[in-house]
C-alpha positions in Angstrom: 12.2 -19.5 26.4 8.6 -18.9 25.3 7.8 -17.3 28.7 10.7 -14.9 28.3 9.6 -13.8 24.8 6.0 -13.4 26.2 7.4 -11.2 29.1 9.4 -9.1 26.6 6.4 -8.6 24.4 4.2 -7.6 27.4 6.8 -5.1 28.5 7.0 -3.7 25.0 3.2 -3.3 24.8 3.0 -1.5 28.2 5.8 0.8 27.2 4.3 1.3 23.7 7.3 0.2 21.9 6.8 -0.2 18.2 9.2 -2.2 16.0 10.2 -0.8 12.7 10.9 -3.8 10.3 12.5 -3.9 6.9 13.5 -6.4 4.3 17.3 -7.1 4.2 19.3 -7.8 1.2 18.7 -11.5 1.6 14.9 -11.1 1.6 14.3 -11.6 5.3 12.2 -9.3 7.5 14.4 -8.0 10.3 14.2 -5.3 13.0 15.5 -2.0 11.9 14.9 -0.2 15.1 12.4 0.2 18.0 10.6 3.4 18.7 8.3 4.5 21.5 4.8 5.5 20.5 2.6 5.2 17.4 3.3 8.7 16.1 7.1 8.3 16.5 6.8 5.0 14.5 4.9 6.7 11.6 7.3 9.6 11.5 10.2 7.1 11.4 8.6 5.5 8.4 8.1 8.8 6.7 11.8 9.8 7.3 13.0 6.5 6.0 11.2 7.0 2.7 12.1 10.6 2.3 15.8 10.0 3.2 16.2 6.8 1.0 13.9 7.1 -2.0 15.5 7.3 -5.5 13.9 9.7 -8.0 10.7 10.2 -6.0 9.1 12.2 -8.8 9.1 9.0 -10.9 7.9 6.6 -8.2 4.5 5.3 -7.1 4.9 4.5 -3.4 2.8 1.5 -2.2 1.2 1.6 1.2 -0.5 -1.5 2.7 -2.2 -1.3 6.0 -4.2 -3.5 8.4 -7.1 -1.4 9.5 -5.0 1.7 9.8 -6.5 3.9 7.0 -6.2 7.2 8.9 -2.6 6.6 9.6 -1.9 5.7 5.9 -3.4 9.1 4.9 -1.2 10.9 7.5 1.9 9.1 6.0 0.9 10.2 2.5 0.3 13.8 3.5 3.6 14.1 5.4 5.6 12.5 2.5 3.9 14.9 0.1 5.0 17.8 2.3 8.6 16.8 2.2 9.2 15.4 -1.3 7.6 15.5 -4.7 6.1 12.0 -5.3 4.6 10.8 -8.5 1.7 9.0 -6.7 0.6 6.5 -4.1 -1.2 3.2 -4.1 -3.0 2.8 -0.8 -4.6 -0.6 0.0 -5.6 -2.7 2.9 -4.0 -6.1 3.6 -6.2 -9.1 2.6 -7.5 -11.2 5.5 -4.8 -13.8 5.3 -1.8 -11.4 5.3 -3.7 -9.1 7.8 -4.1 -12.0 10.3 -0.3 -12.6 10.2 0.8 -9.0 10.6 -1.8 -7.9 13.1 -4.0 -4.8 13.3 -2.6 -1.3 12.8 0.3 -2.6 10.7 1.5 -0.2 7.9 4.0 -1.2 5.2 5.6 1.1 2.6 7.0 -0.1 -0.7 9.4 2.0 -2.8 12.7 1.8 -4.6 15.5 3.0 -2.3 19.1 3.8 -2.3 20.3 0.7 -0.6 19.1 -2.4 1.1 21.3 -1.8 4.1 19.7 1.2 5.7 21.8 3.3 8.0 20.1 4.0 11.3 19.6 7.8 11.9 
């Protein structure tokens, strides 16, 4: 089984497949969708925020990244272009969490419409 999982991960890396994860209503991290390419993954995150945020003008969106500062700035700029946001908190993951999520990880934290996101 482990060899199969390793094979799937290798194929995903070669094809530049990026998983978009989310927290479900039970508090588990689950796969929301897979996209091909880094820019597509970032744009998917941007659209998820813009399509699901409640009262954006009252919210401070949290962004945590693992050595992906430039990408976090890109996300902030694109969200600001689409919706009126109160503000952002942009921080890097600590060493412990960063070692679990891996380099180039980006997480967004906001209050959204529903925990059961509908795929677009």
